C-alpha positions as CSV (number, residue, x, y, z in Angstrom):
1,X,35.2,71.3,-148.3
2,X,33.1,73.8,-146.4
3,X,29.4,73.2,-146.2
4,X,27.2,75.8,-147.8
5,X,23.9,76.5,-146.0
6,X,20.7,76.1,-147.9
7,X,17.0,76.2,-146.8
8,X,14.8,73.2,-147.6
9,X,13.0,75.2,-150.3
10,X,16.3,76.3,-151.9
11,X,17.7,72.7,-152.0
12,X,14.4,71.5,-153.5
13,X,14.6,74.2,-156.2
14,X,18.2,73.2,-157.1
15,X,17.2,69.5,-157.3
16,X,14.2,70.4,-159.6
17,X,16.5,72.4,-161.9
18,X,19.0,69.6,-162.0
19,X,16.2,67.0,-162.8
20,X,14.9,69.3,-165.6
21,X,18.4,69.8,-167.0
22,X,19.1,66.0,-167.1
23,X,15.6,64.8,-168.2
24,X,14.5,67.5,-170.6
25,X,17.3,69.9,-171.6
26,X,20.1,67.4,-172.1
27,X,18.1,65.1,-174.4
28,X,16.8,68.0,-176.4
29,X,20.3,69.4,-177.0
30,X,21.6,65.9,-178.0
31,X,18.7,65.6,-180.5
32,X,19.5,69.1,-181.9
33,X,23.2,68.1,-182.3
34,X,22.2,64.9,-184.1
35,X,19.9,66.8,-186.5
36,X,22.5,69.5,-187.2
37,X,25.1,66.8,-187.8
38,X,22.8,65.2,-190.4
39,X,23.0,68.4,-192.5
40,X,26.5,67.6,-193.5
41,X,29.6,69.9,-193.3
42,X,30.1,70.8,-189.6
43,X,32.7,73.5,-190.2
44,X,30.1,75.9,-191.6
45,X,27.0,74.6,-189.8
46,X,25.7,77.4,-187.4
47,X,23.0,75.1,-186.0
48,X,25.6,72.6,-185.0
49,X,27.8,75.1,-183.3
50,X,24.9,76.7,-181.5
51,X,23.7,73.3,-180.3
52,X,27.2,72.4,-179.1
53,X,27.4,75.7,-177.2
54,X,24.0,75.0,-175.6
55,X,25.3,71.5,-174.7
56,X,28.3,73.0,-173.0
57,X,26.1,75.4,-171.0
58,X,23.8,72.6,-169.9
59,X,26.6,70.2,-168.9
60,X,28.3,73.0,-167.0
61,X,25.2,73.9,-165.1
62,X,24.6,70.2,-164.3
63,X,28.1,70.0,-162.8
64,X,27.6,73.2,-160.9
65,X,24.3,72.1,-159.4
66,X,25.7,68.7,-158.5
67,X,28.6,70.3,-156.7
68,X,26.4,72.8,-154.8
69,X,24.1,70.0,-153.7
70,X,26.9,67.8,-152.6
71,X,28.4,70.5,-150.5
72,X,25.1,71.8,-149.1
73,X,24.0,71.7,-145.5
74,X,20.2,71.8,-145.7
75,X,18.8,73.6,-142.7
76,X,15.1,73.1,-141.8
77,X,14.2,76.2,-139.9
78,X,11.0,74.6,-138.5
79,X,13.1,72.1,-136.5
80,X,15.3,74.7,-134.9
81,X,14.6,76.2,-131.5
82,X,16.1,79.7,-131.9
83,X,14.3,81.2,-128.9
84,X,13.2,84.3,-130.8
85,X,16.7,85.1,-132.3
86,X,17.4,85.8,-135.9
87,X,19.1,82.8,-137.4
88,X,19.7,81.4,-140.9
89,X,16.3,80.7,-142.6
90,X,14.3,83.0,-140.4
91,X,12.0,85.7,-141.8
92,X,12.5,89.1,-140.3
93,X,10.2,92.1,-140.4
94,X,12.2,95.3,-140.1
95,X,11.2,98.9,-139.6
96,X,13.5,101.5,-141.1
97,X,14.4,104.1,-138.5
98,X,14.5,107.0,-141.1
99,X,11.2,106.6,-142.8
100,X,9.3,104.0,-140.7
101,X,8.8,101.8,-143.8
102,X,8.6,98.1,-143.0
103,X,10.4,95.5,-145.1
104,X,10.4,91.7,-144.7
105,X,13.5,89.5,-145.5
106,X,14.2,85.9,-145.2
107,X,17.8,85.1,-144.6
108,X,18.9,82.4,-147.0
109,X,22.0,80.9,-148.7
110,X,24.0,82.6,-151.3
111,X,22.4,80.7,-154.2
112,X,18.9,81.4,-153.0
113,X,19.2,85.1,-152.5
114,X,16.7,87.2,-154.5
115,X,16.0,90.7,-153.2
116,X,12.9,91.0,-155.4
117,X,11.5,88.0,-153.5
118,X,12.6,89.3,-150.1
119,X,15.3,86.7,-149.7
120,X,18.8,88.1,-148.7
121,X,22.0,86.2,-148.5
122,X,23.3,85.2,-145.1
123,X,26.6,87.0,-146.2
124,X,24.9,90.3,-146.9
125,X,25.6,93.3,-144.6
126,X,22.0,93.4,-143.4
127,X,21.9,89.6,-142.6
128,X,25.2,89.7,-140.8
129,X,23.9,92.6,-138.6
130,X,20.7,90.7,-137.8
131,X,22.0,87.3,-137.0
132,X,21.8,86.6,-133.2
133,X,19.5,89.6,-132.5
134,X,15.9,89.3,-131.5
135,X,12.5,91.2,-131.7
136,X,12.8,94.8,-130.4
137,X,16.5,95.1,-131.1
138,X,17.8,98.0,-133.2
139,X,20.7,97.2,-135.5
140,X,23.0,99.6,-137.4
141,X,23.8,98.4,-140.8
142,X,26.7,99.8,-142.8
143,X,25.7,100.1,-146.4
144,X,27.5,101.8,-149.3
145,X,25.0,104.7,-148.9
146,X,25.9,105.1,-145.2
147,X,24.6,103.7,-142.0
148,X,20.9,102.6,-141.6
149,X,19.1,101.9,-138.3
150,X,16.7,99.0,-138.5
151,X,14.4,97.8,-135.7
152,X,13.4,94.1,-135.6
153,X,9.6,94.1,-135.5
154,X,9.0,90.4,-135.8
155,X,10.9,87.1,-136.3
156,X,9.3,84.1,-137.9
157,X,10.5,80.5,-138.5
158,X,8.6,79.2,-141.5
């Protein structure tokens, strides 16, 4: 099985969600099923069916998280010596060649990506164009809207 890269923070978030699902959500759903079962006829009991559906979701998410964590390769960017190059986990400040706006992205694993938080997937077109480059380099990124020129202003390893 191929290893999936995760940052330390991303792995910790998945572990916290897994812990919450097992220690809080699972017992709550089991209790809801027991209460609904006590109401009698299960064939027409909407509460029972809703609780079973919720249980299915919780158990599925637990399995998904356990699988992701078991196949994860946690990469601690603070221990890497990347010599100023953009690597997985690094934070990059970019200047857009067209309008000179600056944006900051951290390159993270697929499961951690959240553009609103400034975290882009290592598999995204921007990240693929940036990997291996360093401060001062200009990269051309092919996007659905056309090509964009981005200059790497800074590279951080946090």
